[in-house]
C-alpha positions as CSV (number, residue, x, y, z in Angstrom):
1,M,0.0,0.0,0.0
2,K,1.3,3.4,-0.9
3,K,1.5,6.0,1.9
4,T,0.0,9.4,1.6
5,I,2.5,12.0,2.6
6,A,2.3,15.8,3.1
7,L,5.5,17.7,2.0
8,L,5.4,20.8,4.0
9,T,7.2,23.9,2.7
10,G,7.3,27.7,3.1
11,G,7.5,29.1,6.6
12,T,7.2,32.5,8.2
13,T,10.9,33.7,8.1
14,G,13.3,34.9,5.5
15,E,14.4,31.3,4.9
16,W,11.1,30.4,3.2
17,V,12.8,31.0,-0.2
18,V,15.3,28.2,0.6
19,S,12.4,26.0,1.9
20,V,10.6,26.2,-1.4
21,K,13.8,25.1,-3.3
22,S,14.4,22.3,-0.8
23,A,10.8,21.0,-1.2
24,A,11.3,21.0,-5.0
25,T,14.3,18.8,-4.8
26,I,12.6,16.4,-2.3
27,A,9.4,16.2,-4.4
28,Q,11.4,15.3,-7.5
29,H,13.2,12.4,-5.7
30,I,10.5,10.8,-3.6
31,D,9.7,7.3,-4.9
32,P,6.3,7.6,-6.6
33,N,5.8,3.8,-6.2
34,L,5.9,4.1,-2.4
35,Y,4.4,7.5,-1.7
36,D,1.7,9.8,-2.9
37,V,2.9,13.3,-2.2
38,Y,0.9,16.5,-1.6
39,K,3.0,19.6,-1.4
40,I,1.5,21.9,1.3
41,M,2.5,25.6,1.5
42,L,2.5,27.2,4.9
43,N,2.9,31.0,5.2
44,E,1.4,34.0,7.0
45,K,-1.7,33.8,4.8
46,G,-2.5,30.2,5.8
47,W,-1.8,26.5,5.0
48,F,-2.9,25.3,1.6
49,Y,-2.5,22.8,-1.1
50,E,-2.2,24.3,-4.6
51,P,-3.0,21.8,-7.4
52,A,-1.6,22.8,-10.8
53,D,-5.1,23.0,-12.3
54,S,-7.2,24.7,-9.6
55,V,-7.3,27.3,-6.8
56,K,-5.6,26.9,-3.5
57,I,-7.3,24.5,-1.1
58,E,-7.1,25.3,2.6
59,I,-5.9,22.6,5.0
60,D,-8.2,21.8,7.9
61,K,-5.9,22.4,10.9
62,N,-8.2,20.5,13.3
63,D,-6.9,17.2,11.9
64,F,-4.4,18.3,9.2
65,S,-6.6,17.1,6.4
66,L,-7.5,18.2,2.9
67,T,-10.8,18.0,1.1
68,L,-10.3,17.4,-2.7
69,D,-13.2,16.9,-5.1
70,G,-15.4,16.1,-2.1
71,R,-12.9,13.5,-0.8
72,K,-11.2,13.9,2.5
73,I,-7.5,13.2,2.4
74,K,-5.7,12.3,5.6
75,F,-1.9,11.9,5.8
76,D,0.1,8.9,7.0
77,G,3.1,11.2,7.6
78,V,4.7,14.6,7.0
79,F,8.0,15.4,5.4
80,I,8.8,18.8,7.0
81,A,11.0,20.9,4.7
82,I,10.6,24.3,6.4
83,H,13.8,26.0,7.5
84,G,13.4,28.3,10.5
85,S,10.0,28.9,12.2
86,P,7.6,27.0,12.6
87,G,9.3,24.0,11.0
88,E,12.6,23.9,12.7
89,D,11.8,25.3,16.2
90,G,9.5,22.5,17.5
91,K,6.2,24.3,16.9
92,L,5.0,22.0,14.1
93,Q,6.4,18.9,15.7
94,G,4.3,19.6,18.9
95,Y,1.2,20.1,16.7
96,F,1.8,16.8,14.8
97,D,2.5,15.0,18.1
98,M,-0.9,16.1,19.4
99,L,-2.5,14.8,16.3
100,G,-0.5,11.6,16.3
101,I,0.9,12.1,12.8
102,P,4.5,11.0,12.3
103,Y,7.1,13.4,10.7
104,T,10.6,13.2,9.3
105,T,12.5,15.5,11.8
106,C,13.7,15.6,15.4
107,D,11.0,15.8,18.0
108,A,9.6,19.0,19.4
109,L,12.0,19.3,22.4
110,T,15.1,18.6,20.4
111,S,14.0,21.0,17.6
112,S,13.2,23.7,20.1
113,I,16.5,23.4,22.0
114,T,18.7,23.1,19.0
115,M,17.3,26.4,17.5
116,N,19.1,28.0,20.4
117,K,22.8,27.9,19.8
118,G,23.8,28.8,23.4
119,Y,21.6,26.0,24.9
120,T,22.8,23.5,22.4
121,K,26.5,24.2,23.2
122,A,25.7,23.7,26.9
123,I,24.2,20.3,26.2
124,V,26.9,18.9,24.0
125,N,29.6,20.2,26.3
126,G,31.5,17.3,27.8
127,I,31.4,15.0,24.8
128,E,34.8,13.4,24.3
129,N,37.0,15.2,21.8
130,L,34.4,18.0,21.3
131,F,35.4,21.6,22.0
132,T,33.3,24.8,22.0
133,A,34.5,28.4,21.4
134,K,34.3,30.6,24.5
135,S,31.2,32.7,24.3
136,V,28.7,35.0,26.1
137,Q,25.0,34.8,25.6
138,I,23.1,38.1,26.0
139,F,19.4,39.1,26.0
140,K,17.6,42.1,24.6
141,G,16.7,44.5,27.4
142,G,19.2,42.6,29.6
143,N,21.9,44.5,31.5
144,H,24.9,43.1,29.6
145,N,28.2,44.8,30.3
146,L,30.1,45.5,27.0
147,V,33.4,46.3,28.9
148,Q,33.2,43.0,30.7
149,I,32.5,41.1,27.5
150,K,35.5,42.7,25.8
151,R,37.6,41.8,28.8
152,D,36.4,38.2,28.8
153,L,36.6,37.4,25.1
154,R,39.5,37.5,22.7
155,L,39.1,39.3,19.4
156,P,37.9,38.6,16.7
157,Y,34.4,37.7,17.7
158,F,31.4,36.2,15.9
159,V,28.2,37.9,16.8
160,K,25.1,35.9,15.9
161,P,21.4,35.7,16.6
162,N,20.9,32.7,18.9
163,S,18.0,31.2,16.9
164,G,18.5,32.5,13.4
165,G,19.4,30.4,10.4
166,S,21.3,31.0,7.1
167,S,23.7,33.3,8.9
168,I,21.2,36.2,8.7
169,G,22.2,39.0,11.1
170,M,25.7,37.6,11.8
171,S,28.9,39.7,11.9
172,K,32.6,39.1,12.4
173,V,34.0,41.8,14.7
174,K,37.7,42.5,14.4
175,H,37.8,45.7,16.4
176,A,36.2,46.1,19.8
177,D,34.7,49.4,18.8
178,D,32.5,47.6,16.2
179,L,30.9,45.3,18.8
180,E,28.0,47.5,19.6
181,E,26.9,47.9,15.9
182,A,27.2,44.1,15.4
183,I,25.0,43.5,18.6
184,E,22.4,45.9,17.2
185,K,22.3,44.1,13.9
186,A,21.9,40.7,15.6
187,F,19.1,42.0,17.9
188,K,17.1,42.9,14.8
189,E,16.8,39.1,14.2
190,D,16.5,37.7,17.7
191,N,16.0,38.6,21.4
192,Q,19.0,36.5,22.4
193,I,22.4,36.6,20.8
194,L,25.7,34.8,21.1
195,I,29.1,36.6,21.1
196,E,31.7,34.0,20.4
197,E,35.5,33.9,20.1
198,F,36.7,33.2,16.6
199,V,38.3,29.8,16.0
200,S,40.9,29.8,13.3
201,G,40.7,26.6,11.3
202,R,39.2,24.7,8.4
203,E,35.4,24.6,8.3
204,F,33.3,21.5,7.6
205,S,29.7,20.6,7.5
206,V,28.5,16.9,7.8
207,G,25.2,15.2,7.5
208,I,24.1,12.5,9.9
209,F,21.0,10.4,9.7
210,G,19.3,7.4,11.3
211,S,18.5,4.3,9.3
212,E,17.6,0.8,10.4
213,R,18.3,1.8,14.0
214,K,21.9,2.8,13.1
215,V,23.4,6.3,13.0
216,I,25.1,6.9,9.6
217,V,27.6,9.7,9.0
218,L,27.7,11.1,5.4
219,P,31.0,12.3,3.8
220,A,31.7,15.8,5.2
221,T,31.9,18.9,3.0
222,E,34.9,21.3,3.5
223,V,33.7,24.9,3.2
224,I,36.1,27.5,1.8
225,P,34.3,30.8,1.6
226,Q,35.7,33.7,-0.5
227,N,33.9,36.1,1.9
228,E,35.2,36.7,5.4
229,F,33.0,33.9,6.7
230,F,30.2,31.6,5.5
231,D,27.5,34.2,5.5
232,F,24.1,34.3,3.7
233,E,25.7,35.5,0.4
234,A,28.4,32.8,0.6
235,K,25.8,30.2,1.2
236,Y,23.4,31.0,-1.6
237,T,25.5,32.7,-4.3
238,P,26.8,30.2,-6.9
239,G,30.6,30.3,-6.9
240,A,30.9,32.4,-3.7
241,T,32.3,29.4,-1.8
242,E,34.5,26.5,-2.7
243,E,33.0,23.3,-1.4
244,I,34.9,20.0,-1.4
245,T,33.0,16.8,-0.8
246,P,34.4,14.6,0.8
247,G,36.4,17.2,2.7
248,R,40.1,16.8,3.3
249,M,40.7,15.0,6.5
250,N,43.3,12.4,7.4
251,A,42.2,8.9,8.7
252,E,42.6,9.9,12.4
253,E,40.5,13.2,11.9
254,L,37.9,11.3,9.9
255,S,37.5,8.6,12.6
256,R,37.4,11.2,15.4
257,V,34.9,13.4,13.6
258,Q,32.6,10.5,12.9
259,Q,32.6,9.5,16.6
260,V,32.0,13.0,17.8
261,V,29.1,13.8,15.5
262,K,27.4,10.4,16.3
263,D,27.8,11.3,20.0
264,V,26.2,14.7,19.4
265,Y,23.3,13.1,17.4
266,R,22.6,10.7,20.3
267,R,23.2,13.3,23.1
268,L,20.6,15.6,21.5
269,N,18.2,12.7,20.8
270,C,18.1,13.5,17.1
271,R,16.2,11.6,14.5
272,G,15.9,12.0,10.7
273,V,18.7,13.8,9.0
274,V,20.7,16.7,10.7
275,R,23.8,18.6,9.7
276,I,26.6,19.6,12.1
277,D,29.0,22.4,11.3
278,Y,32.4,22.3,12.9
279,F,36.0,23.7,12.7
280,L,39.2,21.7,12.8
281,E,41.4,24.2,14.6
282,E,44.6,25.3,12.9
283,G,47.6,23.8,14.5
284,S,45.9,21.6,17.1
285,G,43.3,19.9,14.8
286,K,40.8,20.0,17.7
287,F,37.1,19.6,16.7
288,Y,35.2,22.8,17.5
289,F,31.4,22.5,17.4
290,I,29.7,25.4,15.6
291,E,26.1,24.5,15.4
292,I,23.6,21.8,14.4
293,N,20.9,22.2,11.8
294,T,17.9,19.9,12.3
295,I,16.3,20.6,8.9
296,P,19.3,21.0,6.6
297,G,18.8,22.5,3.1
298,Q,17.9,20.0,0.3
299,T,18.3,22.4,-2.6
300,A,20.2,21.1,-5.7
301,T,23.4,22.8,-4.4
302,S,22.9,22.1,-0.7
303,F,25.4,20.0,1.3
304,I,23.2,17.0,2.0
305,P,22.5,16.2,-1.7
306,Q,26.2,16.6,-2.4
307,Q,27.1,14.3,0.5
308,V,24.5,11.7,-0.5
309,A,26.0,11.6,-4.0
310,A,29.5,11.3,-2.5
311,M,28.3,8.3,-0.4
312,G,27.3,6.6,-3.6
313,I,23.5,6.4,-3.1
314,T,20.7,8.2,-5.0
315,L,18.5,10.9,-3.4
316,K,15.5,8.6,-4.1
317,E,17.1,5.8,-2.0
318,F,18.2,8.3,0.7
319,Y,14.7,9.8,1.1
320,T,13.1,6.4,1.1
321,R,15.5,5.3,3.9
322,L,14.8,8.5,5.8
323,M,11.0,8.1,5.5
324,K,11.0,4.5,6.4
325,E,12.9,5.2,9.6
326,T,10.9,8.2,10.7
327,L,7.4,7.6,9.3
328,G,7.3,3.8,9.7
């Protein structure tokens, strides 16, 4: 029996553009022999299904169903492809938990915690061979002391919104005088921000997913941005970043990285596919955790599709394995 799946895209943040592209890739590669897929758009105006040949049809949020030509369609599972809120921060996961509908991502608690970079760092702290950059978390309207922050942290700093994605609102601060401006910029995106010491090293991003009760690590991508750091422009402008998959790591680094990211996946109680960004510090080769992304991009140029190809499996096979594991 084929399963009826809702592919949920859109969202209510600036990342909705990426979500739409991710959903297009996913829709193209889901096995039509196993799944009937309905692409559902979620935005400020509502939740609706938009068939090619008719007007938008509103989703009944009471039971997340769709009435099409007088027939009520209920879903066996949901593929959540929304980056940012409400897809990545636990809101939708909580809703689907209440309705008893399975979905492809981490649960509500993990999604909610991992949207907060500061809280995530606190939880992964203590994992063997994992290091985190020294940082200060500050709150809008809080009584943070800039003089103390400058005393405690070594320049340069990264200033970033705690819950933002796609590096929106992020700055690299090389001069202490520029800290205030960077904080203002980050506060436009979030009420909590993280000021973090810069780690000099090579940057990588690696996908991890659960399949058949095992945790599988994809080949990592090494990220070499032409910009100062891997910002929104570097992420989404073709040619703005050199990406090497698999990234250049020696056998010891590879083995250590795989163990660390599996430990992070388990410590945070992840499910489905996630992506972990990290630095290997210059000189020491230490693994520095940057952040985890619980709904990584699936656009044609995103890291996960690149890594799946490098692993030697098709996206169709990958999505089938992902859905069998999370949707049953």
